[in-house]
C-alpha positions as CSV (number, residue, x, y, z in Angstrom):
1,M,0.0,-0.1,-0.3
2,R,1.2,3.3,-0.5
3,L,0.6,6.9,1.0
4,V,1.8,10.2,-0.6
5,A,1.6,12.8,2.5
6,A,3.5,16.4,2.6
7,G,5.2,15.1,-0.7
8,L,6.7,12.4,0.4
9,L,5.7,8.8,-0.9
10,V,5.6,6.7,1.9
11,L,5.5,2.7,1.8
12,L,3.1,1.2,4.7
13,L,4.7,-2.4,5.0
14,P,3.5,-5.5,7.0
15,S,4.9,-5.8,10.5
16,C,6.7,-8.5,9.5
17,I,9.2,-6.7,7.2
18,E,11.5,-4.4,9.2
19,A,11.6,-0.7,7.5
20,S,14.5,1.9,8.4
21,I,14.0,5.7,8.3
22,S,17.1,7.9,7.2
23,T,18.4,10.5,9.7
24,T,17.1,13.0,7.6
25,E,13.8,11.7,7.4
26,F,13.3,11.3,11.0
27,A,14.9,15.4,11.3
28,M,12.0,16.4,9.5
29,S,9.4,14.8,11.5
30,A,11.2,15.1,14.4
31,R,9.7,17.9,17.3
32,R,11.4,20.5,18.2
33,T,10.9,23.7,21.1
34,V,10.9,27.3,19.8
35,S,12.4,29.8,22.5
36,T,13.6,33.4,22.1
37,P,14.7,36.0,24.1
38,D,13.0,38.2,21.8
39,A,9.5,37.6,22.3
40,P,7.5,37.5,26.1
41,A,8.5,34.4,27.8
42,A,5.6,32.0,28.3
43,I,3.2,32.8,31.2
44,G,1.9,29.3,31.4
45,P,2.9,25.5,31.2
46,Y,3.3,26.0,26.8
47,S,6.1,26.5,24.3
48,Q,6.4,29.6,22.7
49,A,6.5,27.2,19.0
50,I,6.5,23.9,18.5
51,V,8.0,22.7,15.0
52,H,7.3,19.7,13.6
53,G,7.4,18.3,10.3
54,G,8.6,21.4,8.2
55,V,5.6,23.3,10.5
56,V,6.2,26.1,12.9
57,Y,2.9,26.2,15.6
58,T,3.4,29.5,17.8
59,A,1.7,30.0,20.7
60,G,-0.9,33.0,21.3
61,Q,0.6,36.4,21.6
62,I,0.0,38.7,23.4
63,A,1.0,42.6,24.1
64,L,4.1,42.0,26.2
65,D,6.7,43.3,26.1
66,P,10.0,40.8,25.8
67,V,12.5,42.6,28.4
68,T,9.9,43.8,31.1
69,G,6.9,41.4,31.1
70,Q,4.5,44.4,30.8
71,M,1.8,45.0,28.5
72,V,1.9,47.5,26.0
73,G,0.0,49.7,24.4
74,G,-2.5,51.1,27.3
75,G,-5.8,49.5,26.3
76,D,-5.6,50.2,22.4
77,A,-6.1,47.6,20.2
78,A,-3.9,48.7,17.2
79,A,-0.7,49.9,19.7
80,E,-1.1,46.0,21.0
81,T,-1.6,44.6,17.7
82,E,1.5,46.3,16.6
83,Q,3.8,44.7,19.8
84,V,2.0,41.2,19.2
85,M,3.0,40.9,15.6
86,K,6.8,41.7,16.4
87,N,6.6,39.0,19.2
88,L,5.4,36.9,16.3
89,A,7.3,38.1,14.1
90,A,10.3,37.0,16.9
91,V,9.3,33.7,17.5
92,L,8.8,32.6,13.8
93,K,12.4,34.0,13.2
94,A,13.6,31.9,15.6
95,A,11.5,29.2,14.0
96,G,13.5,29.8,10.8
97,S,10.5,30.8,9.3
98,G,8.7,34.5,9.0
99,F,5.1,35.9,7.9
100,E,6.8,35.1,4.2
101,H,5.7,31.9,4.9
102,A,2.6,31.6,7.1
103,L,-0.1,29.3,6.4
104,R,-3.0,30.6,8.8
105,C,-3.3,33.3,11.9
106,D,-6.4,32.7,14.8
107,V,-6.9,36.0,15.9
108,F,-9.0,36.7,19.0
109,V,-10.0,40.3,20.0
110,A,-12.1,41.2,23.8
111,D,-13.9,43.3,21.2
112,L,-15.2,43.1,17.9
113,A,-15.3,46.8,18.0
114,D,-11.6,47.1,17.4
115,Y,-11.6,44.5,14.5
116,A,-10.9,47.5,11.7
117,A,-7.5,49.0,13.6
118,V,-6.6,45.5,14.5
119,N,-6.6,44.5,10.7
120,E,-5.1,47.8,9.9
121,V,-2.0,47.1,11.5
122,Y,-2.4,43.1,11.3
123,A,-2.5,43.7,7.1
124,R,1.0,45.8,6.8
125,S,2.5,41.9,8.6
126,F,1.8,40.5,5.3
127,G,0.9,42.3,2.3
128,D,-0.2,40.9,-0.5
129,G,0.3,37.4,1.1
130,A,-2.1,36.7,4.1
131,P,-2.6,33.7,4.9
132,A,-5.9,32.4,5.6
133,R,-7.9,33.3,9.2
134,L,-10.1,33.0,11.9
135,A,-11.1,36.0,14.1
136,V,-12.9,35.4,16.7
137,Q,-14.5,37.5,20.0
138,V,-13.5,36.2,23.1
139,A,-15.0,37.2,26.5
140,K,-11.0,37.5,27.8
141,L,-7.7,37.7,27.3
142,P,-4.7,36.3,29.8
143,K,-3.5,40.2,31.5
144,D,-7.1,41.5,29.8
145,A,-5.3,41.8,26.6
146,R,-7.2,43.2,23.3
147,V,-5.6,41.0,21.2
148,E,-4.0,37.5,20.7
149,I,-3.1,36.2,18.0
150,A,-1.6,33.0,17.1
151,C,0.4,31.5,13.7
152,I,0.3,28.1,11.5
153,A,4.1,28.6,9.2
154,A,5.9,26.7,7.3
155,A,9.6,26.2,7.9
156,P,11.6,25.9,5.3
């Protein structure tokens, strides 16, 4: 039986036949934790990002200053989004990726009335190559943030 996944041809062998996996193939599928001082440290039991199978999965980023750990933006959604995008860019860079490789972003806002302001800042980060996106209003975000954004990107 053959299966094609992520551009690779995989042969499914009966359990009585041994199969080996090359070091390169294993490295491509190994799970790697990403951590950078250029983005806020996790405020809970999670990683800034995980890279697996050539894909980066970031944690949600809020407008925390990576140096002070304090919220920036003073409750202004546009100012918060600026910091959120800086934080995301730093995590993606540490993972070997960037906004140009983004596949999907999940945007959480505390108030949909801030949607236009968030969109304006968000759009500048992606230009014409915006990824697929989910945007929802939520009841509350950590540290009373107005905006939180997570990203899934290719790791070339």
